[in-house]
C-alpha positions as CSV (number, residue, x, y, z in Angstrom):
1,M,-15.7,-28.3,25.4
2,R,-17.7,-30.0,22.6
3,W,-18.4,-26.8,20.6
4,T,-14.7,-25.7,20.6
5,A,-13.7,-29.2,19.4
6,S,-16.3,-28.9,16.6
7,I,-15.0,-25.5,15.5
8,S,-11.4,-26.8,15.6
9,H,-12.4,-29.8,13.5
10,G,-14.2,-27.6,11.0
11,I,-11.1,-25.3,10.6
12,R,-8.8,-28.3,10.1
13,F,-11.3,-29.7,7.5
14,I,-11.4,-26.4,5.5
15,T,-7.6,-25.8,5.6
16,S,-7.0,-29.4,4.5
17,A,-8.8,-28.6,1.3
18,F,-5.9,-26.3,0.4
19,R,-3.3,-28.9,1.0
20,D,-2.4,-31.8,-1.3
21,D,-1.4,-34.2,1.5
22,D,-1.1,-37.9,0.8
23,H,-3.8,-39.1,3.2
24,T,-2.8,-42.7,2.7
25,R,0.3,-42.0,4.9
26,L,-1.8,-40.6,7.7
27,P,-3.1,-42.7,10.7
28,S,-6.5,-44.2,9.9
29,R,-8.2,-42.1,12.5
30,L,-7.1,-38.9,10.6
31,A,-7.3,-40.2,7.1
32,K,-11.0,-41.1,7.3
33,N,-11.8,-37.4,8.3
34,A,-9.8,-35.9,5.4
35,P,-11.9,-34.4,2.6
36,S,-12.1,-36.2,-0.6
37,S,-10.9,-34.7,-3.9
38,R,-14.4,-33.6,-4.8
39,Q,-14.9,-32.0,-1.4
40,K,-11.6,-30.2,-1.7
41,W,-12.6,-28.5,-5.0
42,F,-16.1,-27.6,-3.6
43,I,-14.6,-26.0,-0.5
44,R,-12.1,-24.1,-2.6
45,L,-14.9,-22.8,-4.9
46,V,-16.9,-21.6,-1.9
47,V,-14.0,-19.8,-0.3
48,L,-13.1,-18.1,-3.6
49,L,-16.7,-17.1,-4.2
50,V,-16.9,-15.5,-0.7
51,V,-13.7,-13.6,-1.3
52,Y,-14.9,-12.4,-4.7
53,I,-18.2,-11.2,-3.2
54,L,-16.4,-9.2,-0.5
55,L,-14.1,-7.6,-3.1
56,F,-17.0,-6.7,-5.3
57,F,-18.8,-4.9,-2.5
58,L,-15.6,-3.1,-1.5
59,S,-14.9,-2.0,-5.1
60,R,-18.5,-0.7,-5.4
61,G,-18.1,1.4,-2.3
62,L,-21.0,-0.2,-0.6
63,L,-19.2,-0.7,2.7
64,I,-18.4,3.0,3.0
65,T,-20.8,5.7,1.9
66,N,-21.5,9.3,2.5
67,S,-24.2,8.5,5.0
68,R,-22.7,5.6,6.9
69,M,-19.3,4.1,7.8
70,W,-19.1,0.7,9.4
71,L,-16.1,1.5,11.6
72,P,-16.0,4.4,14.1
73,L,-13.4,7.0,13.4
74,P,-10.9,8.1,16.0
75,H,-10.8,11.5,17.7
76,N,-8.9,13.9,15.5
77,S,-6.5,15.5,18.0
78,T,-5.0,17.8,15.3
79,S,-8.3,19.5,14.3
80,G,-10.1,19.1,17.6
81,W,-13.1,17.5,15.9
82,D,-15.1,15.1,18.1
83,M,-15.5,11.4,17.4
84,A,-17.8,10.7,14.5
85,T,-19.2,7.4,13.3
86,T,-20.3,8.5,9.8
87,A,-18.7,10.3,7.0
88,A,-21.7,12.7,7.0
89,D,-21.0,13.5,10.6
90,L,-17.4,14.5,9.7
91,W,-18.6,16.8,6.9
92,A,-21.2,18.3,9.2
93,Q,-18.6,19.1,11.8
94,F,-16.4,20.7,9.1
95,E,-19.3,22.9,8.0
96,A,-19.8,24.0,11.6
97,E,-16.1,25.1,12.0
98,P,-15.7,28.9,12.5
99,Q,-14.4,29.6,9.0
100,N,-17.6,28.1,7.6
101,A,-20.1,29.1,10.2
102,Q,-18.9,32.7,10.3
103,P,-16.8,33.2,7.1
104,V,-14.7,36.3,6.5
105,K,-16.4,38.3,3.8
106,D,-13.2,40.1,2.8
107,G,-10.9,37.0,3.0
108,R,-8.8,35.6,0.2
109,Y,-9.9,32.3,-1.3
110,L,-8.7,29.7,-3.8
111,H,-11.0,27.2,-5.6
112,V,-9.3,24.6,-7.7
113,A,-12.1,23.3,-9.8
114,N,-10.0,20.9,-11.9
115,Q,-8.9,18.8,-9.0
116,H,-8.1,15.1,-9.7
117,K,-11.1,12.8,-9.7
118,N,-12.0,9.2,-10.5
119,S,-8.5,8.2,-9.5
120,G,-6.7,6.3,-6.8
121,L,-6.8,7.5,-3.2
122,N,-3.0,8.1,-3.1
123,N,-3.2,10.5,-6.0
124,L,-6.1,12.4,-4.5
125,I,-4.5,12.7,-1.1
126,Q,-1.2,13.8,-2.6
127,E,-2.8,16.5,-4.7
128,L,-4.9,17.8,-1.8
129,V,-1.9,18.2,0.5
130,L,0.0,20.0,-2.3
131,L,-2.9,22.3,-3.0
132,A,-3.3,23.1,0.7
133,E,0.4,24.0,0.9
134,L,0.0,26.2,-2.2
135,A,-3.0,28.0,-0.5
136,R,-1.0,28.5,2.7
137,Q,2.0,30.0,0.9
138,S,-0.2,32.3,-1.1
139,H,-2.2,33.2,2.1
140,R,-5.5,32.0,0.7
141,A,-8.2,29.7,2.1
142,L,-8.5,26.6,0.0
143,V,-11.9,25.2,-0.9
144,V,-11.8,21.7,0.5
145,R,-13.9,19.4,-1.6
146,P,-15.1,15.7,-1.2
147,L,-12.8,13.1,-2.8
148,L,-14.1,11.6,-6.0
149,M,-12.6,8.1,-6.3
150,D,-13.3,5.7,-9.1
151,R,-16.5,3.7,-8.5
152,W,-16.9,5.1,-4.9
153,A,-19.4,7.5,-3.5
154,P,-17.8,11.0,-2.8
155,L,-16.1,11.0,0.6
156,P,-15.0,13.9,2.8
157,P,-11.2,14.0,2.9
158,Q,-11.5,14.2,6.8
159,V,-12.1,10.5,6.7
160,F,-8.4,10.0,5.8
161,L,-6.7,13.3,6.9
162,G,-6.8,15.8,9.7
163,G,-5.2,19.2,10.2
164,P,-4.9,22.2,7.9
165,A,-5.0,20.2,4.7
166,V,-8.7,19.5,5.3
167,G,-9.7,22.8,7.1
168,G,-8.3,22.1,10.5
169,P,-6.4,24.7,12.5
170,F,-2.8,25.5,11.9
171,L,-0.1,25.3,14.6
172,P,0.2,28.3,16.9
173,G,2.2,31.0,15.3
174,Q,1.2,30.1,11.7
175,D,-0.9,32.9,10.3
176,A,-2.9,31.4,7.5
177,P,-6.6,31.1,6.7
178,R,-8.3,27.7,7.2
179,G,-9.8,25.8,4.4
180,I,-13.5,26.3,3.6
181,S,-16.3,24.2,2.2
182,P,-17.8,24.5,-1.3
183,G,-21.0,25.9,0.3
184,T,-19.0,28.7,2.1
185,W,-17.2,29.5,-1.2
186,A,-20.5,29.9,-3.0
187,S,-21.6,32.3,-0.2
188,V,-18.6,34.5,0.1
189,C,-17.5,34.3,-3.5
190,P,-20.5,34.8,-5.9
191,P,-19.6,34.7,-9.6
192,S,-19.4,38.5,-9.7
193,R,-16.4,38.4,-7.2
194,V,-14.5,35.5,-8.8
195,Q,-11.6,35.9,-11.2
196,Y,-11.3,32.8,-13.3
197,F,-8.0,31.4,-14.7
198,A,-7.2,28.3,-16.8
199,S,-4.2,26.3,-15.5
200,A,-2.8,26.0,-19.1
201,H,-2.8,29.8,-19.4
202,V,-1.2,30.2,-16.0
203,N,1.5,27.6,-16.7
204,A,2.4,29.4,-20.0
205,M,2.5,32.7,-18.3
206,L,4.8,31.3,-15.5
207,G,7.0,29.5,-17.9
208,L,6.0,26.0,-16.6
209,D,5.5,22.8,-18.6
210,K,5.2,19.0,-18.0
211,N,8.9,18.8,-17.3
212,S,9.0,21.4,-14.5
213,E,10.0,20.3,-11.1
214,G,7.4,20.2,-8.3
215,S,9.2,22.8,-6.2
216,E,9.3,25.1,-9.2
217,I,5.6,24.7,-9.8
218,M,4.8,25.4,-6.1
219,N,7.1,28.5,-5.9
220,R,5.9,30.1,-9.1
221,W,2.2,29.4,-8.5
222,A,2.4,30.6,-4.8
223,D,4.2,33.8,-5.8
224,W,1.6,34.5,-8.5
225,L,-1.4,33.8,-6.4
226,G,0.0,35.8,-3.5
227,K,0.4,38.9,-5.6
228,L,-3.0,38.7,-7.1
229,S,-5.3,41.4,-5.7
230,H,-8.5,39.4,-6.5
231,P,-10.1,38.0,-3.3
232,C,-11.7,35.0,-5.0
233,V,-9.6,33.0,-7.5
234,E,-10.9,29.9,-9.3
235,I,-8.8,27.6,-11.5
236,I,-11.4,26.4,-14.0
237,H,-12.0,22.9,-15.3
238,G,-9.7,21.6,-17.9
239,P,-6.2,20.2,-18.2
240,P,-3.5,20.2,-17.0
241,L,-3.9,19.8,-13.2
242,V,-1.9,22.3,-11.1
243,F,0.1,19.4,-9.8
244,D,-0.2,16.7,-12.4
245,F,0.8,13.0,-12.0
246,P,2.3,11.4,-15.1
C-alpha cells in the first residue's frame, strides 16, 4: 500500500541520518534519496530535542502525579485491592481498608517521621520494606506514608508495592497488625498518647552506630519496640535514619 511505503521510506530516511555511509557507492536510485550532510545534522538535532523534552517531563514528574497516572495499574492479588487507574484511587482504597475505616483504638502503632525523602526510588522502597518488617517483629502497625522522591509529586507506595509493606493483609497464620495511613494515626494517636523518641538517642541506648550490621539494627530495635508499653511510638525528625544508607 502507498501509505506503508511512505512510512517505510520515512523511517529509512531518518535512520540514515545516523549512519555515515558513503552514498557515492550506492546505486543511483538509492543515493539520490539519501539525506545530505545538512539534513543529517538537522534530523539528529530534532531527534535529540524530542528525547530531551521527554526526559525533562519525566524528571519533573508531570507524567505521573497524585491525581492521574497515564498507565492503568494491574490488580493487586496480594492485597485484594481492585484495579485503579490513578494514584489517588490507590490511596483512597488504602484509606478504605478495615484498619483505616475502623481502626483499633487500643492498638500498637509506630510512626517513623524521619523516613528518607527526596531520594531515589530504590532507597525509599528498601527503607519502607525494612520499616514494615521492623513493625511486624515488634507487633506494631506502621504508619504508611507517601513516597517523597526528588522533584516528583508525592506518590502512594501502593503504586510500586503490594502486600503487608504498604498496609495489605499478611499471609494466613501471621498475627500482625496491618499498616495504617497518616490520617488514621492522627485519629487514634493524638499527641497526648504519643511517646516521642529520637533515633540518635535510641541508637546510643541500644549500642548501635554507623558501623552496625543491618540484622543487628533490626533485632535490637524490634526487641526494644516490642517491650515498650506505650501504644503510640513516634521516631521524630532528625538524623540518623533508623536504617541509613551510606
